[in-house]
C-alpha positions in Angstrom: -50.1 -22.9 -1.1 -53.0 -21.7 -3.3 -52.9 -22.3 -6.9 -53.1 -19.5 -9.4 -56.0 -21.1 -11.2 -59.1 -23.2 -10.5 -58.5 -26.9 -9.9 -60.5 -29.2 -7.7 -58.9 -31.5 -5.1 -60.3 -34.5 -7.0 -58.6 -33.3 -10.1 -55.5 -32.7 -8.2 -55.5 -36.3 -6.6 -56.2 -37.9 -10.0 -53.3 -36.0 -11.6 -50.7 -36.6 -8.8 -49.5 -40.1 -10.0 -48.8 -38.5 -13.4 -47.5 -35.2 -12.3 -45.4 -35.8 -9.0 -44.4 -32.1 -8.9 -48.0 -30.9 -9.3 -47.8 -28.7 -6.3 -44.9 -26.8 -7.9 -46.8 -26.7 -11.2 -49.8 -25.2 -9.6 -47.7 -22.1 -8.6 -47.1 -21.4 -12.1 -49.2 -20.3 -14.9 -52.3 -22.2 -16.3 -50.5 -22.3 -19.7 -47.4 -23.9 -18.3 -49.5 -26.4 -16.3 -51.7 -27.4 -19.3 -48.5 -27.7 -21.4 -47.1 -30.2 -18.7 -50.4 -32.1 -18.6 -50.5 -32.3 -22.4 -47.0 -33.8 -22.4 -48.3 -36.5 -19.9 -51.3 -37.2 -22.2 -49.1 -37.7 -25.2 -46.9 -40.0 -23.2 -50.0 -42.1 -22.2 -51.2 -42.7 -25.8 -50.9 -46.2 -27.4 -48.4 -47.5 -29.8 -49.9 -45.8 -32.8 -50.9 -42.7 -31.0 -54.3 -44.3 -30.1 -56.3 -43.2 -27.2 -56.0 -45.3 -24.0 -58.3 -45.3 -21.0 -55.7 -43.4 -19.2 -55.1 -40.8 -22.0 -58.9 -40.2 -22.2 -59.2 -39.8 -18.5 -56.3 -37.3 -18.5 -57.7 -35.4 -21.5 -61.1 -35.1 -19.7 -59.4 -33.5 -16.7 -57.3 -31.2 -19.1 -60.7 -30.0 -20.6 -62.3 -29.5 -17.2 -59.5 -27.4 -16.0 -59.4 -25.4 -19.2 -63.2 -24.7 -19.0 -62.9 -23.8 -15.3 -60.5 -21.1 -15.9 
């Protein structure tokens, strides 16, 4: 099914390991999708809420999707 907002196949593939239900999330609103992604980003922060390589990569994708829409 087509998502309700703009997301590239590459972004989708990068997010799939972190959002196993990404196909379902893509049928909802951009706001709900970004909220779920934000929760994943927070979960990937370091012990003292420091950025990690993974959280930085996810934040970059979050920003790209936000800007695309």
